[in-house]
N, C-alpha and C positions, 0 to 999 in steps of 0.2 A: 431678399436672403441676407440674414445677418452676417457681419464680418466675423472670421474665425479667430479665435485668440490664440496667438502662437506662443504667448508667454508659457514657460515650463514653470511648474510648481517647485518651490525650494524643496529639496530633499534632505533628509537627514544622513549623515554618514553610512554607508552601508556596513562597514565592519562594526562590530560591537565595540562601543567606547564606554568605559566606565570611570567614574570620578568620585572623590570622597569630599563631602561637606556637611554642614549642619543644616537640618531641614527646619524651615520656619513655616509654621501653618497658621494662616490668617483665621479670623472668626468665622469667616465664610466657609472654611473647611479647605480651601486650596492651599497647596504647598508649594514653597519654592527652596531650592538648594542654591547657595552661593558657593562655588569652588573655584580654587586656583586653576589658572589655565585656560579659564573661559572669561570672555568679556561680557558675559550676560549671565544671569541666574537661570536656572532650569525649573521648569513647572513640573509639579508632580500632582496628578490628581488623586482624589481620595481612594479611588479603587487600586492605585499603585503604592499606597503607604507602606504595605507589607508589614503592618504592625508597628510602624515607627510614630513616635510621639513628638510633638514640637520641642526643639532642641536637641534632639537625637544626632549625633554624628553617624551618617549613614554612607553607604556605597551604592551609588546610583547608575543605572544603566540607560544610556540615551536610546529612546525609541526610533525604531526604523519607521518610515513613512513621512507623512508631511510635516513640515515644520511651519506650524501656523502663525501668521503674523510675523514670521521671523524670529519666533521664540522657540528655543529647544524644550522638548518635553521628554521626561524621563520617569523611570520606576524604581523604586528601592529594591535593590537585589539583597542587601544584607544590612542589619544595624550593627555597626562598628562599636559604638558606644551609647548606652542610654544615659541621657543626662540627668533625668529624674527617675529616681527608683522608689521613692515613696511619695505619697500624696494625701492631703488633708481632705476628708469628706464625711459622708453619712452612711452608716450601715442600716440596710433593711433586712430584718430576720424573719425568715419563714419557718415552717414547720421542720423541713429537712434540709435547708441550705439557706445561705445568706446572700446578699449582694451589697458591694460597696460603690457609692456613687461619688466620684471625685469632684471636688470644687474646681471648676477650672471653665475658662471661656474659650478654651481650645476643644477640639472633638477628641475625647478620650472615652473609651468603652467602660461600661461597668465592670467591676471585678467579681468574679465568682469566688465566695468565702465559704469554705467547708465549716460546719458548725465547731469542729474542734479547733479551729484556728481564729476564733472570734476573741480570744483573750480576754474574756470576761465582758466584751461589749453587748449591748442590748440594744433592741429595735429603736432606732432614731438616734442613736449615740453619735456625737461626732468623733472622729477617730482618725489616727494616722495608720494607713495601711501601705504595704508594699507587694510587689509583684514576685510571686514565687515561681511561676512557670507559665509558658503561655505555648501549648503544643500545636504544631501544624495542623491546620483546618478549624481550630476552636476558634469561635467568634470572639470570646472575651478570655483575659487571662485569669489565672487562678491567684488568688492573693492570700494575705494573712494580716490580720491586725496587729500592729505593733504596740499601739498606745491609746488608751482613751483619754481626750484631752477635755479640759475644763474650760467649757465656754465662758464662763463667769470671767476667767482670767484673760481677757481679751489681748493683753500685751504678750503674754507668754505664748498664746497660740499664734500671734502675728509673728513673732520672732520664729518659732518653729516652722512656720510656712514659708517665710522668707528664706531660711536655710534649705528647706526642701526643693522649694522652686529653683534655686540655684545649684542643685544637685549635690548637696551635702547631707549625709546621714546624720540624724540627730542622736543617735546611740551607735556604740561600737558593736558588731555582731559578736555573738558568744564565743565563737571559735578564735576570734582575735583577742578578745579579754582573757580567755583561758590560756592562749599563747603568751601574752605578756605576764600573767601571773606564773607561768612555769619558768620563766628566766631567773636564774641563780642570782642572789642580792650579793653575795660575797665576792670581793676581788681576790684572785688567786695570787699567791707568792710568785708563781712563775710569770703571770701577766704583768706584776709589777717589776720583775726582773729584766723584762724585755723592753721597758720603757724608761724615758729619763725621769728620775725621781725628783720632783720639785716640791714635795710635800712641806720641806723645811723654809721654803721662799715665801716672804709676805705676799699673799694673794687676797685680792678682794672683788666682789661683784657690785655693781652698780645698776640698779633697776627701778621701773617704776613702783610705787608704794604697794599696788595690788598685785604685782607680778608674783607667779609661782614657779614658772619654768625658767630658770637661770641657766642659759646656754653659753654664756660667755663670762669670762673672768679675767682680770689683769694682775700680773705680778711684778714687783718692784725689788730690785737689787741694785745698791749704790756699789759702783766699781771705783770710783774716786769722785772727787767734788764736782766734777763736770761730765762724767761719764756713768751710764747706768745699763743695766740689763732689764729690758721690759719684755715681759711675756703676755702674749694674748693666748688664752686658753679656751678652747672650744669643745663642748661635749662631745665625746665620741660615740655619737648614737649609733653609728654603723658596727661598733663591737657588739651591740645587742640586736640589732635589726638584721638578721640573717637574710642574705639576698635570696629572693624568690619565695621566702617563707610567706605564710598566711598574714602575718603581721607587716611584713615588707609590702607585700602586694596591696594590703589595704591602705598603707601609708602613702604608697604611689598614686592610688586611686583619688585619694584626697588631695594630696600634694601640697596642701597648706592648712595652717590653723586658720579659723575664721574668728574675728574679733567684734562682736556686736555689743552695743552700750552696755548690755546687762549680763553678759555671758561670754565666755570664751569656748569654742568648739574647737579641740585641739587635734592635731594631726595624728597624734600618738595617744595611746590609752594613759591614763593618769600614772600608772605603775612606772611608766618610762619617762613621760613629760614632765612629772612633778616629782618623782621619785628617783629611779636609778640613774637617769641621765642628767638631772637637774644639779648644777653645782652649788648645792647647799652648803652653808658655813659649817665647818668642823666635821666634815665627811670626806673621805678619800674618794677622789672621781678620776675616771679615765677621761683623756682628752688628747685632741691634736692641737698642736701649739706652734706658733710663730714666736721665737724668742729673739728680741732685736738688741743689738749693741748700738746705743744711741747718745747722743750728746744732749745737752740741756736745750739746744735749738731744734731739736727734733730731727737732726741729721742721722742717717742709719749708716754704721760702717760695717755692720756685718749681720746676718740672719742664720738662725738655725730653725729647721722645720721638721717636725716628727710627732712621734707619740709620746705622751706624759701621763704621769699621775700626779695630781695635786690635791691640796687640802686648803679649802677657802678659810681665811682667818675671820673675815667680817662681812656681812651682807649690809651694804648701804641702800639708800633710796636716792634718788636725784636731789630731793629737797635737803637731806642730810648733807650731801657733798657740797650742794650750792652754798649752804650756810658756812661751811668750813673754809670754802674758798673766799666767801665774803668776808668773814671775820677773822681768818687765818687762824683760827684756834679749833681744836677738836681732835678726834682720834685720828692717827696717821696724817696730821696736817701737813707735815712737811712733805711726805711722799705724794699726797694728792695736789699740793701746789706745785711741785716740780712736774707732776704729769700734766697738769693743766697748762704750765709753761711750754712744754713740748707740744702739746695739741694745739694751741694758738699759734705757734710757729708753724705747725704742719698746715694749719687751716689758711693761714695768708699765703703760704707757699702754693697751695691748690688753686686760690684765687688768682694769684699771679700767673699761674700755668694754664688758665682758662676755664676753671670750674665756675658754675652758675651758683649764686647764693640765694636760692629761693627760701621763703620764710618757712621755719619749721613749726609755725603756730598750730597747736592742736587744741580742738573745742571737743570737751567731754561734758557729760551730764552727771550731776551728783544726784545719786539715786538714794530713795528709802529702802526700808527692808522689805517692801513688796515690788520693787525694782521701778517705781514711778519717780520721773525726774523731779526734783525739788529745786535745781539750782544748775546754772551753767559754769563751768571751770574752764578758762582760756589759759592754756599752758604755752609759753612762749620757749622756744629753744635757748637755753641759756647755757652757761659755761659748762655746767655739770653735763649736760646733754652732748655738748660739743666734745667733750674729753672722751667720753666713750665712742662717739661717732668717728673721730679721727683715728683712733687707734683700731677700730674694725674695718675702716675703709683701707688703712695700712695693710692690715693682715689679707682682706679679700683681693687687693692689688698685688700683693707680694706672692700669694698662691697661685693666682692666674698666671703671673710671669714666671714663676718657677716651674709650673707643669708645661707652660707653652714653650720653654727651651728644650724640653726633651722631644725626641722625634721617635715615630714608628716608621721603619723604612726612611723614605726622605720627607715625610709629611709630620707636622707638629701633632703631639699627642691631642687628639679630640677631647674637648673640655665643655661643659654647660657654660658658656660666657654669658654675663649680663650685659647685654649691649644696649645702647641708646644712640640712635642716629642723629645727625645735623636737623636742624629746623627745616621744614618744608618751606618753600619760598611761598607757595600759594596760601599758607596760613599765617607766615611771617608778615608779609607785607601789609595786609589789612590791619594787623595789630600795630606795626609800626606807625601807620597812619593814625590810629586811633590813639596811641600814646602820645602822638605829637600834639594832640589837641590839649592835652594837659601839660605840655611844655618839655616832654621827655623825647630827646632825639636819639637815633639809633645809627651807627655805622654798619652797613650790612655788606661791606666789600669782603670781608673773610669770616669764617667761622668763629675765629679768635676775636675780631673785633665785634661780632654780634654778642658773644659772650660778655664782653667788656662793658658793652652798652647795656645789657640786661642788669649787670650788678650795679651800674651806676644810677639806673632808673630804681632798681629794689632799694637802694640805700637812701634816695631822695624821697620816696614815696612813703617811708616809714611814718606812721601815725596819721596820715592823711584818709579821709573818708573812701578814696579810690584805692587804697593800699590793697585789700584783699581781692577786688575785682581786677586790678591790674596784675596781681600775682596769678590769680587763678586763669585768666585769659592768657597770660605768659605762658603758663605751663600747657595750656591746650595748643599752643602753636608748636609745642615740642612733639617729637615722635614718642611713642609709647616705648618705655624700656621692656625688655624681653628676653627670654632664654634662646640661645642658639649655639651650635657649634662654629657658626660663621662669625669670626671676630672682626667686628667693624669698631671697636673701641667704644667708650662711654662718654659721649660728648657732654652731658651735664656735669659729670665729675672731672672731666678732663684727662681721663685716663685712656691710655691705648690698650691696656688689657685689664678686665676686671671680671671677677666671679664671685658668687655667693658662696662663702665658706662658714660665716660665723653665727647662723642661726639653724642648725640642723634639727632642732627639736621642733620647730615649726614651719620649716621649709624643705621640700625634698629635694630640690635642686643642690642644697648644701649637702645632703646625704650622698648624691651621686659624686659631687666634688671630693669628698672625703674618701671614697671608695677607689676613684681615679688616682688621688694622692697617694692611697696606700700601695696601688701598683707601681707607682713611679718610684717611691720610697723602697720598695722592695727589689726593684729591677725587672720584675716580671710583668712587663706591659701588656695589658689587655685591652683591646679596644671593643667598645660596645657598638655593635653596628646599627642599634636602635636608638643611638643617643639623640639624635635630632628629632625623632618623633617623641621621645620622652620629654624634650626641651619644649616641643609644641604643646604638649599635653600640660606641662606644669604652667606654662604661659597662659592657657586657656583657663585652669583652674584658679590661677592667681587673678584673673579678670572676673571670674565668677564669684569669688571671695570678696573682691572690691565693689561689685554689685550689690552683694548681700549686706555688706557693711554700710554703704550708702543708703540701702533701703531701711536698714535698722535704725540709722542716725536720723533719717527722715521721720520715722515713725516717733521716735522720742522728741523730735522738734514740735511735731503736731501735738503729741500727748502734753508736753510742757506748756506750749503757747495756748491751749485750749481754755486755761485758767485766766487767761488774759483778753478773751473776746470782749470787744467794745472799747479796749483801752487803746491809747496812742502811743507811737514810739517813733524814733529817729531810725532811718534805714537808708540803704544805699542800693540804687537799682544795679541788679547784677546780671540781668539777661533780658534781651528785647525780642519780641516776635510781633507778626502782623496783627495778632489778636489780644495782645497785651504785653506785660513785661513782669519780672520777677525782682523781687526786693528782698535784701537780707537786713535783718534788725541788727544795728550797730551794737547793741549790748549783749544780745543772745546769740547771734550769728545763725537766726532761724529764717530760712526762706519761705516766702509766700508769694501768690500770684495775684497780680492785679490786672483785672480784665479791662479792655479798651471799651467795652460796651459801658462800663461804669462812667465814662466821661463823654458819652454821645449827647448828653444834654448841653455839653459845653462846646463841644468841637468834634469834627471827625479826623481821626488820627491815621496818619499814613506811615508805613513802616518803611524806613530808609536803611536797606541792610548795610551798606558800606559804611554809613555813619553810626550803626549800632543805636539806632533811634526811632522813637515814635514821634512824629512832628505834626502837629494841628494845621488843618487846612487853612482856617481863617485866623486863628489866634496866634499862630507860629509858636505855640508852646511846645517845646522840645524837652523830651525825657531820654537820656542817653545813659548807656552803660556807665556808671560811676558817679551819677549824680546822686547827691545825698538829699533825701525828702523825707517828708512826714507822712507816716501811714496809721491806718486803724486796723486792727485785727478784727475781720468780721465773721469767720468761719473756720472750724478746725474739723477736718474729716479724717478720722482714723482709719476707716476701711479703705480709702482712696490714697492715704498719708499725704494729705493736701491741706496746705493752709491758704485761706484767701484774705487778701489786703485790699484797703483801697486809699486813694490819695487823699489827704487831707487839704482842704482848701483854706486860705488865708482869709481875713475879712473883706479882701477885695474880690474873692471868688477865683483866685488863681492857686493852682496846686503849689503847695509849699515846699520850697527848695531851701536847703541849708547850705551855708557859706562852707568853703574848703577851708578847714582850720585843723591844725594839729590837734589830736586827742590830749 
């Protein structure tokens, strides 16, 4: 007789427990939900998806019964937010109806499309469609065709697909556009009378050459030879964006503008982003402003915060301002030179107070009329950029401190703070060990000394092949900046209080800050009980926008480098894994993959995780992150957004490495 098994089966909690999280669906069709409050993800079987798609935020209910292999199982009880509302795919048109078949490696049902909702699409056309309705009991959703896409323009379709996959609509709904068009253009006399009139004060904007939405301006008024009144003026978007209106709800849903290499997908319709709210020259505009009394060393003696009306005198580009700063000759040269002097003093003070000076190098593609990349432009953060940056940082910090001083009851006024936590030790220590291999030492005893060590390294590494790698790896050791009502300060900037106030045309958290500032200025304090959840939503949309922008840049990298297949370039190893490594060309900043299998004829390579290296068993060849090497472009796959490189061997049959010399 067999022995009786006395072990009890694990049981799920008897009471119904519900959690909220994003569902991830694998290619095999199984779902997983990661939620806060649980130390494991929850398995969701296909029969329990309840019409949820990959990436949707869902509410799940933990199922009663056995917890198999120690894993919780659940079912979707409600879709909180659908990440992707539009899809790219093919339509099949029949006599009385049509179906839309989405392009996806995830399990998504076909859409039923009524013939009246085809929007001109014909059988076999590739289209963009969206869900209109999905009634209880229906096996598939009802949809409509939004746009027929031109398959011959692969780049345009790919960019739209990137946006759609990350949950961004490529067009504004009709009701949103109509709402924007109905907003009155004229500024009333009563509105001007209720604001500080700064139309006669010299005011300028400084933006990229291709910018259209100017949401910040700087005014300059000399009080005496060493004292000045400097205004930071920010477009008063909240004046036009009525809270909870159709326009406002859509702006909140987007939460951010998205900047792809060949297009901008704005948070607000053009009537607002490029028109009413944009601080265009020679037009009267409504603003929220911080007006500082400052000396030439950037010290602030007084500040006024409130609503203004301004009239910009001139629109500068960064390049124009930089030329004036370099030559000390040009329009408003004395004012710009004084502003730059202040900004540089403020910048040095920030660094002394613990800010970290990560490079502001920006890589952009020069595009032809068809959106094809024909060149790479590498923009370094120069004095003209720093001028604007320092005054915007000052305004953001000042508004956060101002609002934070006010209390509701015995608690500070809630605010969407922009926070940045101290480095995580588990990430920092491996990076410190890696940096030491290049001769850079870190003092990790205090957060302030860590910041100082980072700045010393960032200064010494300028111009060396490993610069970009060390900068990027250093950034990865940092926590991610995010929005929250829980103020823990901003470590990277060295600020105890910080918020986003200066870009309301392209960021919804700034709109929230403007509305809170309005209640503080009026004395009628109102607390938004949903503010923390709004912060979480804005942080999630920001991450989605960053993912879209990275994917868009990667596509352009592959499109650009496809013309160089078979050619050789200098590169730097920027990532290592057991199956190969990634290298970035020095001249183009385009990343490609080098497979370890391509070197099997020469040696077997072992991945050494803590050394960030692939090391040969027999030859002891080592390829570490930061190594400068010689590569050949061997393939460019636009569909996968992937570049393939291979190492170039020198005459002795050894993979070519380059010397660490300044560029």
